KOLLUM-434141 format. One record per residue (C-alpha): chain; z, y, x. Coordinates in steps of 0.1 Angstrom, whole numbers. Layout:
! residues N
 gugu    up north  east
    A     Z     Y     X
...
//
This chain:
! residues 395
 gugu    up north  east
    A  -676   -91  1056
    A  -712   -96  1067
    A  -699  -119  1095
    A  -680  -141  1069
    A  -710  -144  1047
    A  -732  -154  1077
    A  -706  -180  1087
    A  -707  -196  1052
    A  -745  -198  1051
    A  -746  -213  1087
    A  -720  -239  1077
    A  -738  -247  1045
    A  -771  -256  1063
    A  -758  -269  1097
    A  -739  -299  1109
    A  -719  -297  1141
    A  -736  -263  1147
    A  -771  -277  1143
    A  -796  -272  1114
    A  -795  -304  1092
    A  -823  -312  1067
    A  -802  -340  1052
    A  -773  -317  1045
    A  -796  -291  1032
    A  -813  -316  1008
    A  -779  -329   996
    A  -767  -294   989
    A  -799  -285   970
    A  -795  -316   948
    A  -759  -307   939
    A  -770  -271   932
    A  -798  -281   909
    A  -775  -304   890
    A  -750  -276   885
    A  -778  -252   874
    A  -792  -278   849
    A  -757  -285   835
    A  -751  -248   831
    A  -784  -243   813
    A  -776  -273   790
    A  -741  -259   783
    A  -755  -225   775
    A  -782  -240   753
    A  -759  -261   731
    A  -731  -236   726
    A  -738  -214   695
    A  -721  -186   677
    A  -721  -193   639
    A  -708  -171   610
    A  -687  -191   586
    A  -679  -177   552
    A  -653  -197   532
    A  -647  -181   498
    A  -652  -147   512
    A  -632  -151   544
    A  -657  -146   572
    A  -651  -158   607
    A  -672  -163   639
    A  -672  -198   652
    A  -683  -210   687
    A  -696  -245   684
    A  -717  -272   700
    A  -724  -288   666
    A  -759  -293   656
    A  -755  -296   618
    A  -737  -276   591
    A  -713  -305   585
    A  -704  -307   622
    A  -697  -269   624
    A  -676  -270   592
    A  -655  -299   605
    A  -651  -283   639
    A  -636  -253   620
    A  -610  -276   604
    A  -624  -269   569
    A  -617  -298   546
    A  -645  -303   521
    A  -644  -320   486
    A  -672  -334   466
    A  -672  -305   442
    A  -673  -279   469
    A  -706  -260   473
    A  -720  -256   509
    A  -751  -236   518
    A  -772  -246   537
    A  -769  -283   530
    A  -745  -303   551
    A  -773  -321   570
    A  -792  -289   578
    A  -794  -279   615
    A  -778  -247   628
    A  -790  -222   654
    A  -772  -195   672
    A  -765  -167   646
    A  -767  -191   616
    A  -746  -182   585
    A  -728  -210   566
    A  -713  -203   532
    A  -686  -225   517
    A  -675  -221   481
    A  -644  -243   475
    A  -640  -260   441
    A  -612  -245   420
    A  -595  -254   387
    A  -589  -221   369
    A  -568  -218   337
    A  -587  -194   314
    A  -575  -179   282
    A  -606  -168   263
    A  -598  -148   233
    A  -565  -166   230
    A  -579  -201   234
    A  -568  -217   267
    A  -589  -241   288
    A  -593  -252   324
    A  -626  -243   340
    A  -639  -259   373
    A  -657  -233   393
    A  -669  -226   429
    A  -669  -189   422
    A  -651  -169   449
    A  -637  -142   426
    A  -631  -133   390
    A  -665  -116   386
    A  -682  -148   396
    A  -661  -167   370
    A  -670  -143   343
    A  -707  -147   351
    A  -704  -185   350
    A  -687  -184   316
    A  -715  -161   303
    A  -691  -136   286
    A  -698   -99   283
    A  -693   -79   314
    A  -674   -53   294
    A  -647   -79   285
    A  -610   -70   292
    A  -596   -90   321
    A  -560   -97   330
    A  -569   -94   367
    A  -594   -72   386
    A  -630   -85   389
    A  -628   -85   427
    A  -596  -106   427
    A  -601  -139   447
    A  -596  -172   430
    A  -571  -195   446
    A  -580  -231   454
    A  -546  -243   441
    A  -551  -227   407
    A  -554  -192   391
    A  -549  -178   356
    A  -573  -154   340
    A  -570  -140   305
    A  -603  -127   290
    A  -607  -107   258
    A  -643  -103   248
    A  -655   -72   228
    A  -652   -76   190
    A  -661   -54   160
    A  -632   -48   137
    A  -627   -26   106
    A  -595    -5   102
    A  -585     9    68
    A  -556    34    71
    A  -546    67    55
    A  -574    67    30
    A  -601    62    57
    A  -621    32    69
    A  -638    29   103
    A  -654     3   125
    A  -646     0   162
    A  -654   -23   191
    A  -623   -35   210
    A  -612   -58   237
    A  -576   -57   226
    A  -559   -91   225
    A  -539   -86   193
    A  -537   -64   162
    A  -509   -43   175
    A  -529   -32   205
    A  -560   -24   183
    A  -539     0   162
    A  -523    15   193
    A  -557    21   209
    A  -570    36   176
    A  -540    61   177
    A  -525    47   145
    A  -487    49   145
    A  -467    26   123
    A  -433    36   107
    A  -407     9   105
    A  -414     3    68
    A  -452     3    70
    A  -471   -29    65
    A  -503   -43    79
    A  -526   -70    65
    A  -524   -89    97
    A  -492   -93   119
    A  -491   -72   151
    A  -492  -104   173
    A  -522  -119   155
    A  -551  -124   179
    A  -582  -103   172
    A  -613  -121   159
    A  -648  -106   153
    A  -653   -88   120
    A  -616   -87   113
    A  -604   -62    87
    A  -570   -46    94
    A  -555   -27    65
    A  -525    -4    71
    A  -503     3    40
    A  -480    33    43
    A  -446    26    27
    A  -423    54    16
    A  -394    59    -7
    A  -380    85   -30
    A  -356    89   -59
    A  -364   100   -95
    A  -344   106  -126
    A  -354    97  -162
    A  -337   109  -194
    A  -336    84  -222
    A  -324    86  -258
    A  -296    64  -269
    A  -299    52  -305
    A  -271    60  -329
    A  -254    34  -350
    A  -254    35  -388
    A  -223    27  -408
    A  -224    21  -446
    A  -195    23  -470
    A  -194    14  -507
    A  -185    39  -533
    A  -178    33  -570
    A  -183    70  -577
    A  -220    68  -571
    A  -245    49  -593
    A  -253    15  -580
    A  -281    15  -554
    A  -278    52  -548
    A  -272    62  -512
    A  -257    94  -498
    A  -256   104  -462
    A  -222   118  -454
    A  -227   122  -417
    A  -261   127  -400
    A  -268   105  -370
    A  -276   121  -337
    A  -292   102  -308
    A  -273   103  -276
    A  -288   109  -241
    A  -285    91  -208
    A  -298    99  -173
    A  -311    71  -151
    A  -316    75  -114
    A  -341    51   -97
    A  -350    44   -61
    A  -388    41   -59
    A  -409    23   -32
    A  -443    38   -29
    A  -472    20   -11
    A  -500    44    -2
    A  -485    69   -27
    A  -485    44   -56
    A  -453    30   -71
    A  -447    -6   -61
    A  -412   -11   -73
    A  -382     7   -87
    A  -345    -1   -85
    A  -318    14  -108
    A  -293    33   -87
    A  -271    50  -113
    A  -268    55  -151
    A  -249    84  -166
    A  -244    92  -203
    A  -249   129  -207
    A  -244   130  -245
    A  -227   104  -267
    A  -246    94  -299
    A  -232   104  -332
    A  -229    76  -358
    A  -247    81  -391
    A  -225    74  -421
    A  -240    64  -455
    A  -222    60  -488
    A  -238    34  -510
    A  -231    36  -548
    A  -217     5  -566
    A  -211    21  -600
    A  -229     4  -628
    A  -249    28  -650
    A  -243    24  -687
    A  -272     8  -704
    A  -286    30  -732
    A  -288    15  -766
    A  -323     2  -773
    A  -326    25  -803
    A  -317    55  -783
    A  -342    46  -756
    A  -369    43  -783
    A  -360    77  -797
    A  -362    93  -763
    A  -395    77  -756
    A  -383    54  -728
    A  -399    20  -729
    A  -369     4  -714
    A  -390   -13  -686
    A  -368   -22  -656
    A  -376    -3  -624
    A  -374   -20  -590
    A  -345   -14  -566
    A  -346    22  -554
    A  -362    28  -520
    A  -355    59  -499
    A  -330    72  -524
    A  -314    96  -499
    A  -347   113  -492
    A  -355   117  -529
    A  -320   131  -536
    A  -327   159  -511
    A  -360   167  -526
    A  -347   166  -562
    A  -318   189  -552
    A  -345   214  -541
    A  -369   208  -569
    A  -346   206  -599
    A  -311   211  -587
    A  -306   174  -588
    A  -311   172  -626
    A  -331   140  -632
    A  -336   146  -670
    A  -346   183  -668
    A  -373   197  -691
    A  -375   234  -686
    A  -408   239  -705
    A  -428   249  -675
    A  -450   218  -676
    A  -430   199  -649
    A  -405   172  -658
    A  -376   153  -643
    A  -357   155  -610
    A  -388   155  -589
    A  -408   178  -613
    A  -438   156  -621
    A  -466   171  -643
    A  -478   148  -671
    A  -512   141  -655
    A  -496   130  -622
    A  -469   110  -639
    A  -493    91  -661
    A  -519    87  -633
    A  -493    70  -611
    A  -483    45  -638
    A  -453    64  -652
    A  -465    58  -687
    A  -451    23  -685
    A  -417    39  -684
    A  -419    71  -706
    A  -444    98  -718
    A  -430   122  -691
    A  -406   120  -662
    A  -377   138  -680
    A  -374   108  -704
    A  -374    83  -675
    A  -343    71  -655
    A  -337    82  -619
    A  -347    47  -607
    A  -380    48  -627
    A  -388    83  -614
    A  -381    72  -578
    A  -404    42  -583
    A  -433    64  -593
    A  -425    89  -565
    A  -427    61  -540
    A  -461    50  -553
    A  -474    86  -548
    A  -457    89  -514
    A  -474    57  -502
    A  -508    73  -509
    A  -503   110  -503
    A  -471   114  -484
    A  -448   143  -493
    A  -477   167  -498
    A  -475   169  -536
    A  -439   183  -535
    A  -433   219  -525
    A  -399   208  -514
    A  -411   180  -493
    A  -396   198  -463
    A  -361   190  -477
    A  -365   154  -468
    A  -358   161  -431
    A  -330   187  -438
//
């Protein structure tokens, strides 16, 4: 091996076996050129770190400026892209070049869509650029990279809403996108019939009030009276104008079943489901007299003390017949000497005080119609209290 090395050196510095200065000089010139070229090569070749939207690579380059390095790495730049350092800045071995590509990102901010131009690398950078709260709800993670050819990000910012449900009201801060999600997050479950003041799909806005109304149903029954009919029949056996109840009327009864709709426990509507008659009404029958009473001779009326003044048509004759039956046995001209006169047993003071003197000195000398007229006057002022048999009116 040593002999081979010696032969190479001798050959490098000799010509035809003799030491040659010319050959030595020539070889030294060539050697220097090679050394200088190697030094220049080593000096111009640099290792640069290139970060394009978070994708980092190491680039070997002879470029002297940022623009030359980026182009040598086959990165196509657009006017809206952001490059740091500037494109005309020089680069050294170990330099770091950051390239943020321009992106058109479709953003839905609280339900309103718009396109945002950004050079942010990820969603977190986009949120910072938009200036929205960092606690906003995002449709994609914050560290998700934004694509140059377009990305979509839905952002829901925190909002204060009021919820009124089940007799309670509370405020909460939410990033939910719609009313349905707000109620779900609040742990409020809705039955199929329940109502909300805002639809479930309605977007949430700040200071929104959401009221939940609980809707329930039930049935109820109501008992109602059924009025009876009244039939009248003429009778020529009773004095004209006199009435006699021959069959008492009795109200009937019906049961109504309703379906109720309750909103928060209060009745909102009712629908009739069924109607059942549980007792039929009994018709009241009244006989009305048509028999004309004989007119007394004027002389006879004068002898009896009756003035002959005409009384108005009888009112409530049926009631007074019942009371007279109890008071006097139904004798309208009775005078038993006990100080009470007529069918309704008036004393003279009461009779005269109520205007009976226009008919007769006392009630026994007055006709039934005249006595009933005076009785109705007293009844209008004092009710049935003056008659001990007043209870008979409802018998």
